C-alpha positions as MATLAB code, in Angstrom:
seq = 'MKKLIFLMGIFGMSLLHAQNNIPEAQKGVEYGAGVPENIVYNVQSIDQVIRFLFLKKKNEIDRVTIRAKVTAVCPKKGCWVTLENTQNVEVFVKMKDYAFFLPQNIAGKTILLDAKVTKQETSVKELRHYAEDAGKSKEEIAKITKPKVEIRVLANGIKVID';
ca = [
      16.791   -3.434   35.016;
      13.799   -5.506   35.686;
      11.305   -3.245   35.510;
      12.971   -2.106   32.285;
      12.456   -5.282   30.714;
       9.451   -5.776   31.811;
       8.001   -3.084   30.202;
      10.356   -3.363   27.129;
       8.243   -6.555   27.036;
       4.702   -5.299   27.635;
       5.280   -2.697   24.499;
       6.275   -6.039   22.422;
       3.181   -7.579   23.135;
       0.790   -4.757   22.859;
       2.861   -3.867   19.689;
       1.826   -7.449   18.397;
      -1.709   -7.758   19.764;
      -1.955   -3.790   17.572;
      -0.931   -5.966   14.678;
      -3.135   -8.910   15.163;
      -5.944   -6.695   15.255;
      -6.397   -5.303   12.240;
      -9.907   -5.795   11.072;
     -10.958   -8.086    8.183;
     -11.204   -6.262    4.685;
     -15.343   -6.161    4.624;
     -17.215   -3.413    2.260;
     -17.458    0.076    4.534;
     -13.992   -0.693    6.661;
     -11.697    2.160    7.051;
      -8.263    1.644    7.883;
      -6.234    4.873    8.828;
      -8.096    8.244    7.935;
     -10.436    6.418    5.876;
     -11.676    8.286    2.982;
     -13.537   11.295    3.626;
     -17.368   12.108    2.652;
     -16.924   15.324    0.756;
     -14.050   13.949   -1.955;
     -15.666   10.705   -2.909;
     -17.260   12.277   -6.034;
     -13.879   12.677   -7.579;
     -13.071    8.851   -7.745;
     -10.377    8.516   -9.806;
     -10.060    4.895  -11.702;
      -6.422    4.189  -11.233;
      -5.697    3.741  -15.254;
      -7.047    7.905  -15.264;
      -4.243    8.260  -12.534;
      -1.397    6.706  -14.133;
      -2.506    7.934  -17.799;
      -2.705   11.576  -16.273;
       1.340   11.318  -14.948;
       2.394    9.973  -18.047;
       0.829   11.818  -20.738;
       1.071   15.339  -19.292;
       4.614   14.115  -18.234;
       4.366   15.544  -14.123;
       5.751   13.060  -11.846;
       3.011   14.054   -8.329;
      -0.511   13.958   -7.584;
      -0.993   15.442   -4.615;
      -4.180   14.334   -3.296;
      -6.445   12.248   -5.147;
      -9.214    9.598   -4.405;
      -8.374    6.458   -6.272;
     -10.710    3.318   -7.039;
      -8.611    0.497   -7.621;
      -8.478   -3.360   -6.497;
      -6.027   -4.918   -4.717;
      -3.531   -7.096   -6.123;
      -0.946   -8.565   -3.664;
      -0.641   -7.020    0.113;
       2.317   -7.885    1.854;
       2.396  -10.911    3.729;
       4.047   -9.952    6.742;
       1.984   -7.492    8.090;
      -0.281   -5.922    5.728;
       2.042   -3.074    5.056;
       1.501   -2.436    0.804;
      -0.391   -3.656   -1.722;
      -0.283   -3.572   -5.185;
      -3.355   -2.526   -7.222;
      -4.457   -3.902  -10.593;
      -4.431   -1.459  -13.863;
      -4.481   -1.999  -17.634;
      -1.570    0.503  -18.703;
       0.939   -3.166  -17.343;
       2.908   -0.820  -14.544;
       3.682   -0.899  -11.331;
       1.139    0.375   -8.975;
       2.633    0.257   -5.497;
       0.653    1.401   -2.279;
       2.402    2.288    1.246;
       0.653    3.457    3.989;
       1.279    7.037    5.330;
       3.692    7.400    8.300;
       3.629    3.045    8.633;
       0.477    4.346   10.515;
      -2.271    1.326    9.337;
      -2.140   -1.972    8.255;
      -4.316   -4.111    5.725;
      -5.468   -7.256    6.003;
      -4.646  -10.238    4.191;
      -7.863  -10.480    2.758;
      -7.479   -7.368    1.089;
      -6.318   -9.275   -1.926;
      -8.744   -9.257   -4.698;
     -11.312   -6.719   -2.512;
     -11.725   -2.987   -4.456;
     -10.413   -0.345   -2.474;
     -11.084    3.717   -2.792;
      -7.449    5.126   -1.495;
      -6.945    9.177   -0.034;
      -3.340    9.595   -1.303;
      -0.781   11.049   -2.776;
       0.497    9.978   -6.009;
       4.588    9.914   -7.378;
       5.593    8.363  -10.509;
       9.397    7.272   -9.422;
      12.284    5.013  -10.386;
      12.635    2.241   -7.760;
      16.017    1.113   -7.284;
      17.383   -2.631   -7.432;
      17.811   -3.232   -3.980;
      14.241   -1.933   -2.834;
      12.573   -4.326   -5.502;
      14.789   -7.227   -4.265;
      13.881   -6.309   -0.322;
       9.903   -5.726   -0.990;
      10.097   -9.005   -3.492;
      12.173  -10.747   -0.602;
       8.943   -9.572    1.878;
       6.980  -10.807   -0.972;
       8.688  -14.842   -0.586;
       9.891  -14.857   -3.816;
      12.679  -17.331   -4.492;
      16.335  -16.816   -4.351;
      16.243  -16.332   -8.209;
      13.930  -14.819   -8.775;
      15.028  -11.868   -6.315;
      18.712  -12.580   -8.116;
      16.943  -11.640  -11.881;
      16.314   -8.346   -9.847;
      18.847   -5.881  -11.961;
      17.776   -3.202  -13.004;
      15.537    0.143  -11.666;
      12.108    0.125  -12.605;
       9.791    3.107  -12.892;
       6.680    2.631  -11.149;
       3.425    4.522   -9.302;
       3.855    4.686   -5.841;
       0.954    5.290   -3.384;
       1.321    7.253   -0.070;
      -2.414    6.352    1.353;
      -3.882    8.839    4.145;
      -7.269    6.178    4.200;
      -8.684    3.196    2.324;
     -12.164    2.079    2.584;
     -13.140   -1.427    1.258;
     -16.157   -0.624   -1.351;
     -16.212   -4.487   -2.670;
];
C-alpha cells in the first residue's frame, strides 16, 4: 500500500512539473504538433474563417491554418484561449486531446493555429463553467442564461509569430 501511495505521489508531482514547464510565448515557439511549414502559405485570418462559416452556412472546416491574436487564456492551466476578431463572435480554442497547454503570457500575442474549426451552440452549463475558470464573479456567471453560437477551434498545434 505504501508503494502505491508513493507511486501515485510521484505521478502527481510529475504532472505538476510538466504543467510548470510550459515554455514562455515568444516568437517562433511552438506548442502541440506546431504548424507544418508546408501549409503556412494557406493562412487564413480568423475573420475570413468566420465569414466562410456563416456565409456558406457551413458548420465545419476540417483543417485550416489560422492567423489570429490571443485575447485571453485559461488562468488555471492554459487549456483554452480566445481569439480577437472583427465579427463580434466568440472564438474559443481548445487543445486537441488536451495534449498541451499554453503559458499565461500568450495573451496579446499573434499566433498561427493548425486546427479544425466548428460553428456550434454552447450550452449554458458549459458557458458557466468557462466563466468560472476565467474567474468571473457569481453574479456574472448567474447572468449567463442563454446558449451562445460560437466558433470552436480544436488546435493540433500553435506557433507564436509575433
